[in-house]
C-alpha positions as CSV (number, residue, x, y, z in Angstrom):
1,I,11.3,23.9,7.8
2,N,12.9,26.2,10.4
3,K,16.5,27.3,10.1
4,V,18.9,25.7,12.6
5,N,20.0,27.9,15.4
6,R,23.6,28.9,14.9
7,N,24.5,28.2,18.6
8,S,23.1,24.6,18.3
9,I,25.3,24.1,15.2
10,Y,28.3,25.3,17.1
11,L,27.6,23.1,20.1
12,R,27.2,20.0,17.8
13,Q,30.4,20.8,16.0
14,K,32.2,21.2,19.3
15,Q,30.9,17.9,20.6
16,N,31.9,16.1,17.4
17,K,35.5,17.4,17.8
18,S,35.8,15.7,21.2
19,S,34.1,12.5,20.1
20,K,35.4,9.5,18.1
21,K,32.2,9.4,16.1
22,P,32.3,10.7,12.5
23,Q,31.9,14.5,12.4
24,T,28.7,16.0,11.1
25,R,29.2,17.7,7.7
26,Y,27.3,20.5,6.2
27,E,26.9,21.3,2.6
28,E,24.7,23.1,0.1
29,V,22.9,20.9,-2.5
30,I,20.4,21.3,-5.2
31,I,18.0,18.3,-5.5
32,E,18.0,16.7,-8.9
33,R,15.0,14.4,-8.6
34,I,13.1,12.1,-6.3
35,G,14.2,8.5,-5.9
36,A,12.0,5.4,-5.7
37,K,11.8,5.6,-1.9
38,G,10.6,9.2,-1.9
39,D,13.9,10.8,-0.9
40,G,15.4,13.5,-3.1
41,F,19.0,13.0,-4.2
42,S,21.9,15.1,-5.3
43,Q,25.6,14.6,-5.9
44,I,27.8,16.3,-3.3
45,I,31.4,17.6,-3.4
46,S,32.9,14.3,-2.6
47,G,31.1,12.7,-5.5
48,E,28.8,10.7,-3.3
49,I,25.0,10.6,-3.8
50,C,23.2,12.4,-1.0
51,Y,19.7,11.2,-0.2
52,V,17.5,13.9,1.4
53,P,14.0,13.0,2.9
54,F,11.2,15.7,2.5
55,S,13.0,17.4,-0.4
56,A,11.6,18.4,-3.8
57,P,13.2,18.5,-7.2
58,G,14.9,21.9,-7.6
59,D,15.2,22.6,-3.9
60,H,18.4,24.5,-2.9
61,L,19.2,23.2,0.6
62,R,21.7,23.3,3.3
63,V,22.0,19.8,4.6
64,S,23.8,17.8,7.3
65,F,25.1,14.3,7.1
66,A,27.5,11.8,8.7
67,E,30.4,10.3,6.8
68,G,31.2,6.7,6.3
69,R,28.0,5.2,4.8
70,E,28.1,3.0,1.7
71,N,26.0,3.6,-1.4
72,G,25.5,7.3,-0.7
73,V,24.7,9.2,2.5
74,R,21.4,10.1,4.1
75,A,21.1,13.8,4.9
76,S,18.8,16.0,6.9
77,I,17.6,19.4,5.8
78,E,19.0,22.2,8.0
79,D,17.8,25.1,5.9
80,V,15.7,25.6,2.7
81,I,17.8,28.3,1.0
82,A,15.5,28.5,-2.1
83,P,12.5,26.3,-2.3
84,S,11.5,24.4,-5.5
85,P,8.4,25.6,-7.3
86,D,7.1,22.1,-6.5
87,R,7.3,22.6,-2.8
88,I,4.0,23.3,-0.9
89,P,3.2,23.4,2.8
90,P,2.2,20.0,4.2
91,V,-1.4,19.6,5.4
92,C,-0.8,17.4,8.5
93,R,0.9,18.5,11.7
94,H,2.6,15.1,12.0
95,F,4.3,15.3,8.7
96,G,8.1,14.9,9.0
97,Q,7.8,12.7,12.1
98,C,5.1,10.2,11.2
99,G,6.4,7.5,8.8
100,G,3.0,7.2,7.1
101,C,3.7,10.0,4.6
102,A,6.8,11.0,2.7
103,L,5.5,13.4,0.0
104,Q,3.1,15.9,1.5
105,H,5.5,18.7,0.6
106,L,5.1,18.0,-3.1
107,A,2.6,19.8,-5.3
108,P,0.0,17.4,-6.7
109,N,1.3,17.6,-10.3
110,A,4.8,16.9,-9.1
111,A,3.7,13.9,-7.0
112,A,1.8,12.5,-9.9
113,S,4.8,12.9,-12.2
114,F,7.0,11.2,-9.5
115,K,4.6,8.2,-9.3
116,K,4.7,7.8,-13.1
117,S,8.5,7.9,-13.0
118,I,8.6,5.1,-10.4
119,L,6.8,2.8,-12.9
120,K,8.8,4.0,-15.9
121,D,12.1,3.4,-14.1
122,A,11.1,-0.1,-12.9
123,L,10.1,-1.1,-16.4
124,A,13.3,0.4,-17.9
125,R,15.4,-1.8,-15.5
126,R,13.8,-4.8,-17.3
127,N,14.4,-3.3,-20.7
128,L,10.8,-2.4,-21.1
129,S,11.1,1.2,-22.2
130,D,9.1,1.4,-25.4
131,I,5.7,1.2,-23.6
132,E,2.8,3.6,-23.4
133,I,2.6,4.7,-19.7
134,R,-0.5,6.7,-19.1
135,D,-0.7,9.7,-16.8
136,T,-1.1,8.8,-13.1
137,I,-4.6,8.3,-11.8
138,V,-4.7,10.3,-8.6
139,I,-6.9,9.1,-5.7
140,S,-8.0,11.9,-3.4
141,P,-6.6,12.1,0.2
142,G,-8.9,11.4,3.1
143,T,-10.3,8.3,1.3
144,R,-8.3,5.4,2.8
145,R,-10.8,3.0,4.3
146,R,-8.3,0.7,5.9
147,V,-5.4,1.5,8.3
148,E,-3.2,-0.5,10.5
149,L,-2.1,1.5,13.6
150,A,0.6,0.6,16.1
151,M,0.1,1.0,19.9
152,E,2.4,1.3,22.8
153,R,2.3,2.4,26.5
154,R,4.4,5.3,27.7
155,G,3.9,5.4,31.4
156,P,0.2,5.9,32.1
157,A,-0.5,7.1,28.5
158,V,-1.2,5.1,25.4
159,T,0.1,6.2,22.0
160,L,-1.8,5.1,18.9
161,G,-0.6,5.9,15.4
162,F,2.0,5.1,12.7
163,H,5.6,4.4,13.4
164,A,8.1,7.2,12.9
165,A,10.2,6.9,9.7
166,G,12.9,4.2,10.2
167,S,11.9,3.7,13.8
168,R,9.8,1.6,16.1
169,R,8.7,4.8,17.9
170,V,4.9,5.3,17.6
171,I,3.7,8.8,16.6
172,D,0.5,9.6,18.6
173,L,-2.0,10.7,15.9
174,T,-4.4,13.5,16.5
175,E,-5.2,13.9,12.8
176,C,-4.6,12.0,9.6
177,A,-5.1,13.5,6.1
178,V,-4.9,10.1,4.4
179,A,-7.6,8.1,6.3
180,L,-11.4,8.5,6.0
181,P,-12.6,11.2,8.4
182,S,-14.8,8.6,10.1
183,I,-11.7,6.6,11.0
184,V,-9.9,9.7,12.3
185,A,-13.0,10.6,14.4
186,L,-12.7,7.1,16.1
187,L,-9.1,7.5,17.3
188,G,-9.8,9.3,20.6
189,S,-12.3,6.8,21.7
190,L,-10.2,3.9,20.5
191,R,-7.2,5.2,22.5
192,S,-9.3,5.4,25.6
193,W,-10.6,1.8,25.1
194,I,-7.1,0.5,24.5
195,S,-5.9,2.2,27.7
196,A,-8.8,0.9,29.8
197,N,-8.1,-2.7,28.7
198,A,-4.3,-2.5,28.9
199,L,-4.2,-3.6,25.2
200,A,-0.9,-1.9,24.5
201,G,0.9,-4.5,26.7
202,K,-0.8,-7.4,24.9
203,A,-0.9,-6.3,21.2
204,D,1.3,-4.4,18.8
205,D,-1.2,-3.3,16.2
206,I,-4.8,-2.8,15.4
207,R,-6.3,-2.9,11.9
208,I,-9.4,-0.7,11.3
209,T,-11.6,-1.1,8.2
210,E,-14.7,0.8,7.3
211,T,-17.0,-1.8,5.6
212,D,-20.4,-1.2,4.1
213,N,-22.2,-1.7,7.3
214,G,-19.7,-0.4,10.0
215,F,-16.2,-0.7,11.3
216,D,-14.3,-4.0,11.5
217,L,-11.4,-4.1,14.0
218,L,-8.7,-6.8,14.1
219,I,-6.3,-6.8,17.1
220,L,-2.9,-8.2,16.2
221,A,-1.8,-9.6,19.5
222,Q,1.7,-10.4,20.8
223,S,2.8,-14.0,20.8
224,N,0.7,-16.2,23.1
225,R,-1.3,-13.4,24.5
226,T,-5.1,-13.9,25.0
227,P,-7.9,-11.5,25.9
228,D,-9.0,-11.2,29.6
229,P,-12.5,-12.4,30.4
230,Q,-13.7,-8.9,31.1
231,F,-12.4,-7.8,27.7
232,Y,-15.3,-9.4,25.9
233,Q,-18.0,-7.4,27.7
234,Q,-16.0,-4.2,27.5
235,S,-15.5,-4.7,23.8
236,A,-19.2,-5.4,23.3
237,T,-20.1,-2.1,25.0
238,F,-17.5,-0.2,23.0
239,A,-18.5,-1.7,19.7
240,A,-22.2,-0.9,20.2
241,K,-21.5,2.7,21.1
242,H,-19.2,3.4,18.1
243,G,-20.8,1.5,15.2
244,I,-18.3,-1.4,15.2
245,E,-19.7,-4.6,13.7
246,R,-16.9,-6.9,14.8
247,I,-13.8,-6.9,16.9
248,S,-11.4,-9.9,16.4
249,W,-8.3,-11.1,18.2
250,A,-5.4,-12.5,16.1
251,N,-2.6,-14.5,17.7
252,G,-0.4,-15.8,14.9
253,A,-2.5,-18.0,12.6
254,F,-5.3,-18.2,15.2
255,V,-8.0,-15.6,15.0
256,E,-11.4,-15.4,16.8
257,P,-14.2,-12.8,17.0
258,V,-14.3,-11.2,20.4
259,V,-17.6,-9.5,19.6
260,Q,-19.7,-9.5,16.5
261,H,-23.0,-7.7,16.2
262,N,-23.3,-8.3,12.4
263,H,-21.0,-9.8,9.8
264,P,-19.0,-6.9,8.1
265,T,-19.8,-6.9,4.4
266,L,-18.5,-5.3,1.2
267,R,-20.2,-5.1,-2.1
268,F,-18.3,-6.0,-5.3
269,G,-20.5,-5.6,-8.3
270,R,-23.8,-7.2,-7.4
271,A,-22.2,-9.5,-4.8
272,S,-22.3,-8.7,-1.1
273,V,-19.4,-10.6,0.5
274,A,-19.5,-11.4,4.2
275,L,-15.9,-10.8,5.2
276,P,-13.8,-13.3,7.3
277,E,-11.6,-11.9,10.0
278,R,-8.6,-11.6,7.7
279,Y,-8.9,-10.5,4.1
280,F,-7.2,-8.6,1.3
281,L,-8.7,-5.3,0.3
282,Q,-7.8,-2.3,-1.9
283,P,-7.0,0.7,0.5
284,S,-9.8,2.9,-0.9
285,R,-13.1,2.5,-2.6
286,E,-12.0,5.1,-5.2
287,G,-8.8,3.2,-6.0
288,E,-10.7,0.0,-6.3
289,K,-13.2,1.6,-8.7
290,Q,-10.4,2.8,-10.9
291,I,-8.8,-0.7,-11.0
292,V,-12.1,-2.4,-11.8
293,E,-12.8,0.0,-14.6
294,L,-9.3,-0.5,-16.2
295,V,-9.7,-4.3,-15.9
296,R,-13.3,-4.3,-17.3
297,D,-12.1,-2.2,-20.3
298,G,-9.2,-4.5,-20.8
299,V,-11.1,-7.7,-20.9
300,Q,-14.1,-6.4,-22.9
301,G,-15.6,-9.1,-25.0
302,A,-14.0,-12.0,-23.1
303,K,-16.5,-14.7,-22.1
304,R,-14.3,-16.9,-19.8
305,I,-12.1,-15.0,-17.3
306,A,-9.7,-16.3,-14.6
307,D,-9.1,-14.1,-11.6
308,L,-5.8,-15.2,-10.0
309,Y,-5.0,-14.2,-6.4
310,A,-8.7,-13.2,-6.2
311,G,-8.9,-12.1,-2.6
312,C,-12.5,-11.2,-1.8
313,G,-13.5,-11.3,-5.5
314,T,-12.9,-7.5,-5.9
315,L,-12.3,-7.9,-9.7
316,S,-14.1,-11.2,-10.6
317,F,-17.5,-10.3,-9.2
318,P,-18.0,-7.2,-11.3
319,L,-16.8,-9.2,-14.4
320,A,-19.2,-12.1,-13.6
321,E,-22.1,-9.8,-14.6
322,T,-21.1,-10.2,-18.3
323,A,-18.8,-13.3,-18.4
324,Q,-18.1,-16.5,-16.6
325,A,-15.5,-15.7,-13.9
326,T,-13.4,-18.2,-12.1
327,A,-11.6,-17.0,-9.0
328,F,-8.5,-18.7,-7.6
329,E,-7.4,-17.9,-4.1
330,I,-5.2,-19.6,-1.5
331,D,-7.1,-18.5,1.6
332,E,-9.9,-21.0,2.3
333,H,-11.9,-18.5,4.3
334,L,-12.0,-16.1,1.3
335,V,-12.9,-18.9,-1.0
336,S,-15.8,-19.8,1.2
337,A,-16.9,-16.2,1.4
338,M,-16.9,-15.8,-2.4
339,R,-18.9,-19.0,-2.8
340,R,-21.6,-17.8,-0.4
341,A,-21.8,-14.5,-2.2
342,A,-22.0,-15.9,-5.7
343,A,-25.6,-17.0,-5.8
344,G,-27.2,-16.0,-9.1
345,L,-23.9,-15.0,-10.7
346,S,-21.6,-16.7,-13.2
347,H,-18.9,-16.9,-10.6
348,T,-17.0,-19.9,-9.2
349,A,-14.2,-19.9,-6.6
350,T,-11.4,-22.4,-6.2
351,R,-8.8,-22.8,-3.5
352,R,-5.3,-22.9,-5.1
353,D,-1.8,-22.0,-4.0
354,L,-0.6,-20.3,-7.2
355,A,2.9,-19.8,-5.9
356,R,3.5,-23.5,-5.4
357,N,0.9,-24.9,-7.8
358,P,0.3,-22.3,-10.6
359,L,-2.2,-22.9,-13.4
360,T,-0.5,-24.7,-16.2
361,D,-0.6,-23.6,-19.9
362,K,-3.0,-26.5,-20.5
363,E,-5.3,-25.4,-17.7
364,L,-5.3,-21.9,-19.1
365,K,-6.6,-22.9,-22.5
366,K,-10.2,-22.6,-21.5
367,F,-9.9,-18.9,-20.6
368,D,-10.1,-15.9,-23.0
369,A,-8.6,-13.5,-20.4
370,V,-6.6,-13.8,-17.2
371,I,-6.2,-11.2,-14.4
372,F,-3.6,-11.5,-11.7
373,D,-3.2,-9.3,-8.7
374,P,-0.5,-11.1,-6.5
375,P,1.1,-10.1,-3.2
376,R,4.2,-7.9,-3.2
377,S,6.4,-10.9,-4.0
378,G,4.7,-11.1,-7.4
379,A,3.6,-14.0,-9.6
380,Q,6.8,-15.3,-11.1
381,A,5.9,-19.0,-11.2
382,Q,2.4,-18.2,-12.6
383,A,3.8,-15.7,-15.1
384,E,6.1,-18.4,-16.5
385,Y,3.1,-20.6,-17.3
386,L,1.1,-17.6,-18.6
387,A,4.0,-16.9,-21.0
388,L,3.6,-20.4,-22.4
389,S,-0.2,-20.1,-22.8
390,N,-2.4,-18.8,-25.7
391,V,-4.6,-16.7,-23.5
392,S,-5.6,-13.6,-25.6
393,T,-5.6,-11.0,-22.9
394,I,-3.7,-10.7,-19.6
395,I,-4.3,-7.9,-17.1
396,A,-1.5,-7.5,-14.5
397,V,-2.2,-5.6,-11.3
398,S,0.4,-5.0,-8.7
399,C,1.4,-2.8,-5.7
400,N,5.2,-3.5,-6.2
401,P,6.7,-1.9,-9.3
402,T,9.8,-4.1,-9.1
403,T,8.1,-7.5,-9.2
404,F,5.5,-6.1,-11.6
405,A,8.2,-5.3,-14.1
406,R,9.8,-8.7,-13.6
407,D,6.5,-10.5,-14.3
408,L,5.8,-8.3,-17.3
409,R,9.3,-9.1,-18.7
410,I,8.5,-12.9,-18.4
411,L,5.3,-12.4,-20.4
412,V,6.9,-10.2,-23.0
413,D,9.7,-12.8,-23.5
414,G,6.8,-15.3,-24.0
415,G,5.4,-13.3,-26.9
416,Y,3.0,-10.9,-25.2
417,M,2.8,-7.3,-26.1
418,I,2.1,-4.6,-23.5
419,E,-0.7,-2.5,-24.8
420,S,-0.7,0.0,-21.9
421,A,0.5,0.5,-18.3
422,V,-1.2,2.8,-15.8
423,P,0.2,4.1,-12.5
424,I,-2.5,4.6,-9.8
425,D,-1.6,6.8,-6.8
426,Q,-3.9,5.2,-4.3
427,F,-1.2,5.2,-1.6
428,T,-1.4,9.0,-1.1
429,W,1.7,10.9,-0.2
430,S,3.8,7.7,0.1
431,A,6.4,6.2,-2.3
432,E,4.1,3.2,-2.8
433,L,2.4,2.7,-6.2
434,E,-0.4,0.6,-7.7
435,S,0.0,-0.3,-11.4
436,V,-2.2,-2.0,-14.0
437,A,-1.0,-3.3,-17.4
438,V,-2.9,-4.8,-20.3
439,L,-1.1,-7.4,-22.4
440,R,-2.3,-9.2,-25.5
441,R,-1.1,-11.8,-27.9
442,P,-0.2,-10.2,-31.3
443,G,-3.3,-9.8,-33.4
444,T,-5.7,-9.5,-30.5
445,F,-5.3,-5.7,-29.7
446,Q,-8.6,-3.8,-29.4
447,T,-9.2,-0.9,-31.8
């Protein structure tokens, strides 16, 4: 981080004096810790809390901020007077502008400690403090198999990348240390294809997934926009050249394949699932593997397992190798995909809206273990019935520590005990966190 030119500081101060806007203030701070959103914070002279993006615990900084904000002020780093021992150089040229990463400046051990603190703090807010929280499982960068990129046209050029932090402006990516190298290598050709087809005026985002047999692209179109006739042929040529198995066009709830050479597939355990155009997926194979192993260890010995919010069967298919697994999922296309992939396995899939129609405690009686991996809103309605049940083991998986802690509180109030909780840093260099917890009825803990 470069020091601010003194002349520019003087000019800004002079401009502020002649303006009715709040004056920019400058102050030295020492960062105490990193908050849940990835910003460092410190108390300033006025007694307010100062939130500083891209700071590290122990940093001695000169910062600037505007007055008049409630619940603290957001500051910008003007100068790093003395860096924290936890500060390291970022690996990506876009860091600090691109909103995809917030923590590239943190040493790996510091980042892992921060992720563990996110889970610890979320549980503590629900009075769940006396819990074994294991060390963070760290997923390597450069392994993310699925990214959603924004696109926009700026004159004759097309920008393709992530939004800037707190902005709709798109940062044009030339590199990305988070995504798979194969996805990064596709960006230049993808940008040219978007430009040739004027896609940036018809769609806002494009989702790229590397499946087992090639890339799967989903174009998220603007409202009531449809592809031009020539787009189909141009897409077929582009897909054949770059190892893309399918390109689909999504307009609201409507989605159709534009070109499909083969059905994109992913293997979960011994099942090979032919993916519909929309599907839930863990962001990396490595993160998925860690979650599956934690779940498998947690339900060891169970013979009848329910997988709630099952998605593609990521968790239930590996478990179906040794137990009877029943998957519940709201999306009919995912249910159909699981049914087609289940041949020869002890696996069944049922369509069910668990938010509006959760499994009751009576329905849960036939299961030895239950896994739930809900969307970010959590599984409150289902957790309330689980809390009434006599299921021996419950495994909770979540990408939202706040709703995760809420749902665990419901289960603990119902008599369950949390055996362990594990933070998984599969959202590399972001403030996001995956978590897995194992809960049991008293007397059913494994030794």
